[in-house]
C-alpha positions in Angstrom: 124.7 82.6 21.9 126.8 85.3 20.2 123.6 87.0 18.9 122.2 87.2 22.5 125.4 88.8 23.7 125.3 91.4 20.9 121.7 92.2 21.7 122.5 92.6 25.3 125.4 95.0 24.5 123.2 97.0 22.2 120.5 97.3 24.9 123.1 98.4 27.5 124.5 101.0 25.1 121.1 102.5 24.3 120.1 102.5 28.0 123.4 104.2 28.9 123.1 106.9 26.3 119.7 107.9 27.7 121.2 108.7 31.1 123.1 111.9 31.8 126.5 112.0 30.3 129.3 113.3 32.5 132.9 114.1 31.6 135.8 115.5 33.6 136.9 119.0 32.5 139.3 121.7 33.6 138.6 125.1 35.1 139.6 126.6 31.7 136.7 124.8 30.1 134.1 126.6 32.3 131.9 129.4 30.8 132.5 132.8 32.3 129.3 132.8 34.3 130.1 129.4 35.8 133.6 130.5 36.6 132.3 133.5 38.6 130.1 131.2 40.6 132.9 128.7 41.1 135.2 131.5 42.4 132.5 132.5 44.9 131.7 129.0 46.0 135.3 127.9 46.4 136.5 130.6 48.7 138.3 129.0 51.6 138.0 125.6 49.9 140.3 123.3 47.9 139.0 122.4 44.4 139.2 118.7 43.8 137.9 118.7 40.2 135.3 119.7 37.7 132.7 117.8 35.5 130.4 118.8 32.7 127.1 116.9 32.5 124.6 116.9 29.6 121.1 115.9 30.4 118.0 116.4 28.3 119.7 118.9 26.0 121.0 121.1 28.9 124.6 121.4 30.2 125.4 121.5 33.9 128.7 121.9 35.6 129.9 120.4 38.9 132.7 121.6 41.1 134.0 119.2 43.7 135.4 120.9 46.8 137.0 120.1 50.1 136.0 122.5 52.8 137.4 122.3 56.4 138.1 118.6 55.8 134.7 117.5 54.3 133.4 117.2 50.8 131.1 119.7 49.1 129.8 119.3 45.5 128.1 122.2 43.8 126.0 121.7 40.6 125.7 124.9 38.5 123.7 125.6 35.3 125.3 127.3 32.3 124.1 130.8 33.5 126.0 130.4 36.8 123.0 129.6 39.0 123.7 127.1 41.8 121.1 124.4 41.4 122.2 121.8 44.0 124.7 121.4 46.8 125.7 118.1 48.4 127.8 118.7 51.5 129.2 116.1 53.9 128.0 116.4 57.5 128.9 114.4 60.6 126.2 112.0 61.8 126.7 113.3 65.3 126.0 116.9 64.1 122.6 116.1 62.6 119.3 117.0 64.4 118.3 114.1 66.6 115.2 113.1 64.5 117.3 112.9 61.4 120.1 110.9 63.0 117.5 108.5 64.6 115.7 108.0 61.3 118.9 107.4 59.3 120.2 104.9 61.9 116.8 103.1 61.9 116.7 102.9 58.1 120.3 101.7 57.9 119.4 98.8 60.2 122.3 96.4 60.4 124.2 98.5 57.9 127.1 100.8 58.7 126.6 104.5 57.7 129.9 105.6 56.1 129.0 109.2 55.2 126.1 111.6 55.3 125.4 114.5 53.0 123.0 117.4 53.2 121.2 118.0 49.9 120.2 121.6 49.2 118.3 122.5 46.0 118.0 126.2 45.0 119.0 127.3 48.5 116.5 125.0 50.4 117.6 122.0 52.4 115.5 119.1 50.9 117.1 115.9 52.3 119.9 114.1 54.1 121.4 111.2 52.3 123.4 108.5 54.0 125.8 106.1 52.2 125.4 102.7 53.9 127.4 99.4 53.6 125.5 96.2 54.5 127.3 92.9 54.1 129.7 94.5 51.6 126.9 96.0 49.5 126.7 99.8 49.2 123.4 101.7 49.1 122.0 105.1 49.8 119.1 106.1 52.0 117.4 109.5 52.3 115.2 111.3 54.8 113.7 114.7 54.8 115.1 117.6 56.8 112.8 116.7 59.6 113.8 113.0 59.6 110.6 111.8 58.0 110.5 109.6 54.9 110.4 111.4 51.6 107.5 110.9 49.1 110.2 110.6 46.4 113.9 110.5 46.4 115.6 113.8 45.8 
């Protein structure tokens, strides 16, 4: 029995190390190019925190913001380029086809929050965080409300 537990722990350790590794950092830890982007992106916002993420040999930085009462997370590469923005939006503010599609996909679940997902300046999806019978999940639809060929 002990041997099986050890093997399981080893498998989980190896699997976990293959995924992106994220750690909380401070603003002082940001490279100068990233700091300039953070300064521009955070105008009129409250900064909630920073993270550094290493994936496939590259380093990315995330700034977590609160803007006018909603969340906005910005992913930035080491050169200061904004790669991705996840910004909370009200379900009622979504285009009707998007709102209808998310509600249909949520089914009996309750949509807690919705975020727009923008990559390199282009809106690529809306993502809803859903709770169904105490279980959390995420669903995505395209900017037009249609199913995506692959998750963004």
